C-alpha positions as CSV (number, residue, x, y, z in Angstrom):
1,M,-65.3,85.0,36.4
2,A,-63.5,82.6,34.3
3,E,-59.9,81.5,34.5
4,Q,-57.6,81.8,32.4
5,E,-56.5,78.6,29.6
6,Y,-53.3,77.5,29.2
7,P,-53.1,75.8,26.2
8,M,-50.2,73.4,26.1
9,T,-48.9,70.3,23.5
10,A,-49.0,66.7,25.7
11,E,-45.1,66.9,25.8
12,G,-44.9,70.7,27.6
13,K,-48.2,69.1,30.3
14,Q,-46.0,66.4,30.7
15,K,-43.0,68.7,31.4
16,L,-44.9,70.3,33.4
17,E,-45.8,67.0,35.7
18,A,-42.6,66.2,36.0
19,E,-41.3,69.5,37.4
20,L,-44.2,69.5,40.0
21,E,-43.4,66.2,41.1
22,K,-39.6,66.7,41.3
23,L,-40.6,69.4,43.4
24,K,-43.2,68.4,45.8
25,T,-41.0,64.7,46.2
26,V,-37.5,66.0,46.3
27,T,-36.9,70.3,46.5
28,R,-39.2,70.5,48.6
29,K,-38.0,68.1,51.4
30,E,-34.0,69.5,50.4
31,V,-35.5,73.1,51.3
32,V,-37.4,71.7,54.8
33,E,-33.6,70.0,55.7
34,R,-31.9,73.3,55.0
35,I,-34.0,75.1,57.2
36,K,-33.8,73.0,60.0
37,I,-29.7,72.8,59.4
38,A,-29.6,76.8,59.3
39,R,-32.2,76.6,62.6
40,S,-29.2,74.7,64.3
41,F,-26.3,77.5,64.4
42,G,-28.6,79.5,66.7
43,D,-29.9,83.1,66.2
44,L,-31.8,84.0,63.2
45,S,-32.3,87.3,63.3
46,E,-28.4,87.3,61.7
47,N,-28.7,83.9,59.9
48,S,-27.8,84.4,56.2
49,E,-28.3,80.3,55.7
50,Y,-32.0,80.8,57.1
51,E,-33.1,83.5,55.2
52,S,-31.7,81.8,52.3
53,A,-33.6,78.4,52.7
54,K,-36.7,80.5,54.1
55,D,-36.7,82.4,50.2
56,E,-35.9,79.8,48.4
57,Q,-38.8,77.7,50.3
58,S,-41.4,80.6,49.2
59,F,-39.9,80.4,45.7
60,V,-40.5,76.6,45.7
61,E,-44.2,76.8,47.2
62,S,-45.1,79.4,44.7
63,R,-43.8,77.6,41.6
64,I,-45.8,74.6,43.0
65,A,-48.7,76.5,43.3
66,T,-48.6,78.2,39.2
67,I,-47.7,74.9,38.0
68,E,-50.7,73.6,39.8
69,N,-52.9,76.1,38.4
70,M,-51.6,75.7,35.0
71,L,-51.9,72.3,35.0
72,H,-55.6,72.5,36.5
73,Y,-56.5,74.8,33.4
74,A,-54.4,73.0,30.9
75,K,-56.0,72.9,27.3
76,V,-54.0,70.2,25.7
77,V,-53.9,71.6,21.8
78,D,-54.2,68.2,19.3
79,S,-52.1,69.7,16.3
80,N,-54.0,66.9,14.3
81,A,-56.9,68.1,14.4
82,V,-56.0,71.1,11.9
83,A,-55.3,71.1,8.3
84,N,-52.0,69.7,8.1
85,D,-50.7,73.1,6.1
86,E,-52.4,75.2,9.1
87,V,-50.2,77.1,11.7
88,S,-51.7,75.9,15.3
89,V,-49.5,75.7,18.4
90,G,-47.6,72.2,19.1
91,K,-46.8,72.9,14.4
92,T,-43.5,74.0,13.4
93,V,-43.7,76.9,11.3
94,T,-41.2,78.1,8.3
95,F,-41.6,81.6,6.9
96,V,-39.4,83.9,4.7
97,E,-39.6,87.5,5.6
98,D,-40.1,89.6,2.2
99,G,-36.6,90.7,0.5
100,E,-34.6,87.8,2.3
101,T,-33.7,84.5,1.5
102,D,-33.1,82.9,5.0
103,E,-36.0,80.8,6.1
104,E,-36.6,80.8,9.7
105,S,-38.8,78.2,12.0
106,Y,-40.4,78.0,15.1
107,T,-42.2,76.1,17.0
108,I,-45.5,77.2,18.7
109,V,-46.4,76.1,21.8
110,G,-48.1,77.7,24.9
111,A,-46.9,80.5,27.2
112,A,-45.9,78.0,30.0
113,E,-43.0,76.0,27.6
114,S,-41.8,78.9,25.7
115,D,-38.1,78.8,24.8
116,P,-37.2,80.8,21.9
117,M,-33.6,79.8,22.7
118,S,-34.6,76.5,21.2
119,G,-37.1,77.4,18.6
120,K,-40.4,77.5,20.8
121,I,-42.6,80.5,21.2
122,S,-45.4,81.4,22.8
123,N,-49.2,81.5,21.0
124,E,-49.4,84.7,22.6
125,S,-46.1,86.2,21.4
126,P,-46.7,88.8,18.3
127,I,-45.0,86.5,15.8
128,A,-47.6,83.4,16.2
129,K,-50.7,85.5,16.6
130,A,-49.9,86.7,13.5
131,L,-48.9,83.5,11.9
132,L,-52.2,81.4,13.9
133,G,-54.9,80.0,11.5
134,K,-52.6,80.7,8.7
135,H,-51.6,78.8,6.0
136,T,-48.7,77.5,3.4
137,G,-47.6,79.8,0.9
138,E,-49.8,83.0,2.8
139,K,-48.5,86.6,3.2
140,V,-48.5,87.7,6.5
141,S,-47.6,91.4,8.4
142,I,-46.5,90.5,11.7
143,A,-46.7,94.1,14.2
144,T,-43.6,93.1,16.0
145,P,-42.1,96.0,18.9
146,A,-39.6,96.9,16.0
147,G,-41.4,96.9,13.6
148,S,-43.5,95.8,10.8
149,M,-42.4,92.5,8.9
150,D,-43.8,90.9,5.8
151,V,-43.3,87.0,5.7
152,T,-44.4,84.1,3.1
153,I,-45.4,81.1,5.4
154,T,-43.2,78.4,3.8
155,K,-43.8,75.2,5.5
156,V,-46.2,74.0,8.2
157,A,-45.2,70.7,9.7
158,G,-46.3,68.6,13.0
């Protein structure tokens, strides 16, 4: 069975590597120290500090495993390998919805580095899926949970 690939930008991969390093070298040690201190309080059955520290340890170890898996199957996308006006992972696409005048811009990134609040949308999102592979000037119909919208791509950069 083939493992899932995780497309991402070089910047996104670097951020994941930095997060992994911090989790392994700093956060993991801090949690172990919290557990050690909480154990010294005595009865573990009613020790909320101990339970909290163990929960945090579980979260940290899970996150480490997730990031290691993502990095192992990472596929760094070179947006320069596609045409300048073609929408791809790593590029910023600007479009205007038919009947509107305001433009919207999004940078398409891998799911691991998605941050919609800062304009970075996952390549797996409905908007990105509809736009990927399209070119400046093309009209695209985007099916979203709120309904379909028709847009025209005005610019592709990156």
